[in-house]
N, C-alpha and C positions, 0 to 999 in steps of 0.2 A: 406444319408445326415444327419448330426447331427441336432437334434431339441433342442428347449429350454424347460424349465420346464413348461411354459404355464399353471401355476396355479396348477400343480400337487403337492401333499404334501405326503411325506413319512409317513406311519402310523406305521411301525415297522422296526427295523433292522432285519436282517435275523434270528439270533438265539433268538430274542425276541418273535418270533412266537412260541406258545406252542400248545398242543393238545386242550386247551380251545378255540382256534380260529378255530377249524375245523368247516367248514360250513360258516365261516365269510369271508367277502371281506377284502383284505389287499392290501396296495401299498408298494412295496419294490423297493429299488434302490441300485445299486452297480456295480460290475465288473463281466464280464463273465469269470468264471474259465475254463469251457470247454463246448462244444456243441456237441450233438450226434444226427444226422439226420437219423431217421429210416423210411423215406419215408412220410407216412401220419401223423407221430408224431415226434416232436422234443423235446429232453430233453436238458435242459440247467442248469448247476450249477451256481448259482448266489452267489457271494462272497462279504461280507463287513467285517468290522473289528470285528464283533461278531461271524461270522461263515459262513456257506454255506446253502443255501436252493435250493432244486431241483424244477425247473420250468417245466411245460408241456405245449407245444404249439400243439394244435390239430385242424385240420379243423373242423369247426362246433362250437367249443368253442371260437374261435377267427376268425375275418373276414379274407377273403382271402388276403387282403393287409397286414394285421398283420402277417399272417402265412408266406407270402413271405418275409417280413422283418426278421422274426425269422430265416429263412433259410440262411440269410447273416451274422448272428452273429458269431463272432470269439473271440478268447481269448483276454481279456482285453478291449473289447468294454464296454462302460459305458451305462447302460440301466435303465429305469424305467418301472415297470410292475404293473398292477392291475389285481387281480384274486381272486379265491376262494381257501381257504385252504382245502385240502382233505387228507384222510389217503392214504399212498402209495399203489398203486395198485400192484407194483412189490415188489422185495426183500427189507426188512428193512436194513438200513445202521446203525449198532450199533456204528460205530465210530463217528457219527455226532449227535449233540444234537437235530437236526431236522430230524433225520434219519427215523422217522416213518411217516413223512408228505411230502407233495408236494403242490405246488400252480399251479392250472389250470389257465393259463393266458387268460384273456379276452381282455387286451389292452396292447400294447407294444409301448414304445417310445425309440428310440436310441438317447441318449444324447451326445455321443462322440464315434467316431470310433477310432481304434487303429492299429498301425503297429504291426507286429509280434515282441514281445520283444526279446532282445538278449539272454535271458535265461528263463527257465520256472519259473513261480511264484509259488513256492511250498515249503513246509516245509523241513527243513534239506537239503537245497540246496547243491549240490555237485559242483556248479559252483565256479571257483576260486574267492577268496575274492577280488582281484584287479578288476575283472570285475563287481562284485556286488557293490563295493563301487563307481565305476565310474558311475553306473546307480543306485545310492542309492535310488532315488525316486521310482524305481521299486522294489528294494530289500525290501524297507519298506512295501510293500504290502504283503509280505510273512506272513502267519498267526502266525508263531512262533515269528518273530520279533515284530509283532503287539501286541502279548500277553505280550512280555517283556516290551514294552513301556507303555502298559496299567498298568502293575504291577508297573512300576516305578512311574507313575502318582498316583496310589493308595497309594504307600509307602509315597510319599511326602505329599499327602492330609491327611493321617492318622497321620503322624508325626506332622503336624501343629495342628490337632485337639487335639492330646494327650498333646502336649506341652502347648497349650492354656489353657487346663484344669489344668495344673500344674502351671499356673501363669506366663508363659513366654510371652514376648512381641516380635513380629517380627519387627525388625528394620533393614533397609538397610544401608550398609556402602559403602564408595566410591569405584568406579572402578578405578579412576585415583588418584594415591597416589604418595608417595615418595619412590625412590629406597633406600633400606637399605642393609647393608652387612649381612653375614650369610645366610645359607639356599641355595636353588637352585638359578640359574640365573633368573633374572627378564626379562619379556617382556617389552620393553621400548616403550613409545609413545612420539614422538617429539611434542613440543609446538610451534605453529605458533606465538603466542603472546609474548612468551619469547624465542627468538631464542637461540639455543645452550643448552636449558634446556629440561628435559624430565620428563614425568610422568612414573610411573611403574604400570603395571597391578598387582592386588593383588595376592600374593602367598597364602595368607589367610587373613581374617579380624582381625588377632591377636591383633594389636595395637589398632585398633578402638574399638574392643569389650572390651578391658581392660579400655579404656577411658570411655565407656558407664557405666562400673562398678563404675568408679570415679564419674560419673554424676548421680548415684542413680537409674539407671534402672537395678534392682538387678537380673532379670532373662531375658536374651536376647536369641533369636533364629533367625537364618537366614538360608535359603537354598541358599547358596552363590556360585557364579561362581568364580573359582580361576584359576590362570595361572602360570605355571612353565616351563621355557625353559630348559628342561632336556631330556636325552635320554629316549625313549619310550620302553615299553614292554607290555605284554598282559594286565596287569591291570593298565596301566598308560597312560595318555593322556596329551597334552600340556594345554588343558583347561578341567576342570572337575568341579564337583559339590560337595560341602560339606554340610552336616547338621551340622551347626556351632552353638555352644552355650557357654554361660558364666553365672556363678552364683556368687552372693556375699554372704558373711557371711556363707561360707561353707568350709568343708575340703574334702579330696579325697572321703571318704565314701559316702558323700551326693551326689556327682556327679555320682559315680558308681551306687548308689541306683536308682536314677531317670532314668538312662540309661538302667539298667537292666529291669526295668518295661516297658520302651519304647520298647526295643527289644522283650520282651515277648508279648507285645500287637501287634506289627507288625507281628510277626511270627504266632500268633494265628489268627489274622484277615485275613491275606493274604494267608497263607499256611495251616491253621488249624493244626499247629505244636505247641506243648507245650514246652516252654523253662523252665527247672527246675531252680528255684531261691533259694538261691543266686547263681550266676555264680562263678565257681571255681576261686580262686586266686593263682597265682604262681609268685614268685620273678624272676627277670631277671636272676640271678645267677643259680637258680634251672632249669629254662627253658634251658639255655645254656648247663648246665651239663647233663641234661637228654635227650635233643632233638637236641642240636647243633644249636638252632634257638631261637630268641626272638619272633617268631610267630609260635609256635609249632602246628602241626596237631595231635590232641589227638584221632583221630578215630582209631588208631592202635598203637601197642606197638613198638617193635624194638628200644628200648631206648639205648642211649649211655652208655657204661660201662667204667669207668676210671680204667685201669689196670696198671697204672704207678708203683704202689707199687709191683704188682705181678711180673713185668718183670725187676724191679730194680736189677742191678747186673748181668743181662744176657750179653752175648757177641755179640748179634745181633746188628750190628753197627747202623742200622736205629733207633732202640729203644734207644740204648745207647746214641747216639748223641742228640736225641730229649730231653732226660731227663737231659742233661747237659745245656740246654737252660734255661734262667731265668724263663720263663713262659711256659716251654715245658711240654708236656704230651703224653702218649700213651693211646688211647681210641679205643674201638671197638663196632661193632653192630653185632647182631646175626640174620641172615636172615633164619628163620625157614624153614625147608624142602627144602632148595635150594642147599644142598650139592652136588647134581648131576649136577649142572650147568656146561655146556661145557666150556672148557678153553677159547675158542674164546669170549664167552660172558663175562667171568671174565676179559679178557683183555680189553673189551670195558668199563667195570666198572672202570678199572684202568685209562684209558684215560679220562673217565668222571671225575674222582677224580682230575686228573691233571688240568682240566679246572677250578677247584675251588682252585687251589694253592698248591695241594699236589705234592710232588716229586715222589710219587708212592703210592701203596696200598698193604699192606701185607694181605695174606689170608690163611685160613686153612679150607678145605672142609672135613667134617667128613663123611666118607662113612657109608653105612648101616651096615657094619660089624664092625664099630668102628675104622677102620684104617683112617689115615690122609693123605690127599694130600695137601701139603703146600708149599708156596713160601719161607718159612724161617725156617722150622723145623730143617733143617740141622745145623743151627747156634745156636740152643737151646739145652740144656740138656733135657733128657726125662722127668725128674721131673718138670722142668720149663714149658715144653709144657703142661704137665698134669694139672699143677696148673692154667695155662692160660685158658685152655678149661673149667676147673671147674668154674673159675671166670666168664666166659662168659655163663655159663649154657649150654654148648655145648652138644647136644645129637646127636646120629646117624642120618644122613640126613641133618644136619645143615651146613650153610656156615658162617664162622666167618671172618669179614673184619676189618682191623686195619689201623688207621692213626696215624702218629707220627710226631709232629712238635710243633710249638708254638700253644698255646691254640686257638687263633683266627682262624688259618688255620685248625686245627683239627676239631673245631666246624663247620666251613663252609663246609668242605669236607664231614664229616659224616652226617651233617644235610641235605645236598643236596642229598647224596647217599641214605639216609633213605627214602626220598620222591620218588626218582627214583625207588627204589626197590619196594616200596609200590604200585606204579602205575603198574609196571610189574606183581606184585603178585595179583593184583585185590583187594587191601585192602582199596581203597578209595571209600567209599559208599556215593554218592551224596545225598542220602535221609537221611543221618545222619548229625546232626548239633551239633558240639561240640565247645562251647564257652569257653574262658578262659581270665581272666584279667592278664596281665603281669605287675608287679609292681616293684618298687625299682630299676629302671634303673640307670646306672651310670649317673651322672650329666654331665660329660665331656668325650670326647674321643680324643686321640692324633691323630693329622694329620701329617704324615711324609711330605706330600706335602707342608703344610703351616708351618710346624715346630712349631706348637703350639697346645694348647688344643682348641677344638671346642665344642660347646654345642651339646649334643646328640639330644636334641629336639629343643630348642631355648633358647636365653639368658634370658628369663623371667620366667624360671622354678625354683620353690623353692627347695633348697636343704633340705634334711632331717636334722632336728635340731641336732640330735645326731652325725652327721658327719661333721657339719660345722667347728668344731675346726681343721679339717684336710685340710682345703681349701688351706692353704699356704704350708704345709709340704708334703701332699700327695693328691693333687687334684684329681688324677685318681681314688681314692677309695671313693670319696664322692658320695653318692646315692642321687637320685632326688625323689621328690614327684610327680612322673610321672606314668602314667598308660595307657596301650594300651589295646583295646578290640580286641581279635583275634577269628576268626571263621575258623575252618578247614584249618589251616595253612596260612590264609590270614589276614593281619592286616586290620581290618575294620575302625579303628579310633584310635586316641591318644589324650591324654590331660595331664594336670598337674595342681597342685596348683601353682598359680603365686606368684612371689615376689611382696610384696606390701610395703616393707620398702626401703627407698632410699639408706641407707648405704649398705644393702645386694646387691641391684641392681648395685650400683657403684662398689662394690667388684667383682661381677660377670664379669662386663665389664673389670675390671683390669686383672682378670685371663684369659680372652679371648684375651688379648693383646691390648685392647683399652686404650688410655690415657683418662683422665677425659675430656679433651677438645674434643677428637674424639667422645666419648660417647654422650656428650651434643650436638655436631654438628649433629649427626645422629638421636638422640632420645630426643631432647630437649622438644618436646611437651609432651611426656610421663613422663619424669623425672620432668618437671614443674608441671604437674598435680598431681604427687605424693606429692607435697608440701602442697596440699590443702585438705588433708583428704581422703585417699583411703581405702576402706574396704578390708578385706581379701577376695580373690576371686579365682575361679578355673573354668576350662572349659574343653571342649572336642569337637572334630570335627570328624565326620564320612565321609568317602568317599561314597556318595550316589551311585555312579556307581558300586563300588565294592560290596556294600551291595546287590543291586538288582541283580548283576551278580551271586552271590552265591544263592540268593533266587530263581532265575530263572534257576539255575543249568547250567549256561553257563561257558565256559572256558576263555572268553575274554570280557572286558567291552565294546568292540566295538559292541557287540551284544545287549547292553542295552542302547546305546547312538544313538540318531536319526541320527546325521551327524558326525561321528567320523573322526579323522585324522589317517594316517598310520604311520609307524615307523619313517619316516623322518619328521614328523609333518606337512605333506602336506595333502590337501584334493583332492582326485582323481576326485571328481565330479566337483568342482568349479575351480580347478587348483590353489588354494591358497596355499602358498603365491605367488605373482606375481609382476613383476616390475610395477612401477607407472609412471605416466606422469612426464616429466621433470619440468613442471610448478609447480606441487605440491611440488616437492623437493625444487625448488627455493623459494617458499613461506615459507617453513619450514627451510630455510638456511641450507640444508643438501646436501652434495656431496657424491656420491657413488663411492667408490674406488674399483678397481678390486683386488681380493685376489690372491696372488701368491701361487700356490700349492707347 
């Protein structure tokens, strides 16, 4: 039968006990990891969030009733014990911080009994994620998940401390705001007081933090909850957390400087890893040309090579047709020492490339004796093939892969293929941290769906002054004062210098297809504020979840979030979202219609 605390007080957590406590009495509390009954002696591993301590129950050191209770202990029972710390009489466990010690128990109290859990509470669980998320309260007991969440707490705490020393003020912005166009879909919240009207949960605190700059709070920081109704993937959730900041009287370099120092501080304090400063800068154009991605992974080479000039004039239709396109190109990557890859595996790579928009994938495998096995050599002259292999630095044993299409498709295909091959070739070292700033993004990108230009970041991003004269004649070539911080192929965060002049902001809205009336209807509070003296300002926001995911060397942000959603944005544990009572809908003046499939 479960007992209450009855005045017991924990003196230590399990891993807080050190060899200094040998010979001392301690009181520990936690969960039974496992119990081993050897007859006259019972060994129990006690677990809490810090680690595990071995307990010994032996007739003579604990009264008969206590020994009898110890014999009933099962996995996940919650217990409190008082006993004396001793050196282990048996083998030392070098995998535990407490592996040289044990506690000889003199008093036991069972605080809660437990049914057999639906899966073992252990590190690196092989249980299906769906089961673990259904019983997330049990999954959260796993030591690896607990370490991740403790790391997350530490990162948040250290960020607050660092930013406070840098003069930042932590200010909360509203959760209930106004729905605005651009960006992802909003999560809407109906208003009971204003029937037919809705709040929107914030996709980011963007407008409010710009207003704070207008109000004179020249350094703002917030660890902010944000919401986006978009399709999920491994590093995306419908609700997530940003380290959000904005600074006044600064340019891009000032923002990058304080954030480089923040990242170096976090990695040194949390992981004992030194981040060399300054962090490398790379323009968006260079990143796309070299890596096929604006979030390049710099831990390995296999860079893209533009061979358009080399194959110009050849008769291979795939290359020839691509080069006739307005923005077409032929580019390749060299997978070193992969020339012996079986044809079936190459065919899988072709199908993989098709998933990213390619019509196919041309390849040339250089055998160890220098001969070629190629899908297209028969359409090329010998000297053309030799020039192509030379341009790709092809050596015996290499596999050359080529994509030919519009630049956007070629980049997507080879950028994804480069990462896929790196994974298969074991080139992704999780202990290596390669940061890079990506700068000079295009200000705008064309949307075929909307048939207009869209802001690549958001409508408040400052264009580069030297490109502004092209905003009417060639808007697609205008670069932005935007910058993303990337780590090991993952975008950690992004930011920009903001527009603080009304005329430029109104022109941006015009280019994005807003009339002046529409712009004022949606953003009147911001545009009005700009009339009353707004300082130059810039900012940045990190995905806290992504940052901790990479620091913890996990593959999914679900492993660093206490209660994550799954791919359809539902919670397997609480069964959210769920229908609500008809009375609630009536109060909100909402009718739910069935959707025809």
